[in-house]
Steps between C-alpha positions, in 0.01 A plus 500: 500500500426654836194547726420837643268514803251785524232596755235371258682173414799446274621476140750293318736682258627281221712749308623857518651687206642189335439326164200268541229346288164418659255244356199299602542153345190286448565129467209307350384167651727208397765733359855589606774739396834371383764383742739792456775726627589870453848639512400867513225512758361360828126464566268537794166322478194540720219251436171683459274205408602146533629262576791540259752217445848655554846374428802697613837320486454142624174572693149462367186578700143624484506876586187640653339846462707759683821294486812694395781337299847632413660378179867597504677608180607190316272260702310225321129571538147426371141565596203288398137439580364152571172632638170551314495880512738767361775601743667840519841608624632851547862505365748775566815456281814670630764587243507524128178353355520341156297197394805385301673448838293189556700175481242221471614167645163328444201634306160341435452723194824426319626858504 
């Protein structure tokens, strides 16, 4: 990612001509995704609505709207929502995207 300054302001460029998958993930109140890893992709998250409970590696924190998080390829990660409103995260996946690439270490839904 890089930032380009312009006379009218600036823009952040997240990708240029590379394999990416872009999603907006909504996490319902009281829910969380599995604690997981991916071997074929890295992820960039930007919190749109929050807070969102985030775990990356050994760190866990409450990410606020506008916060940007990098999840390196192979890193243990999870997002959840302990608030009373749905939370949304923009996710840009870098690399080969395949839901079968998810290695679930913990999962509330027994998948």
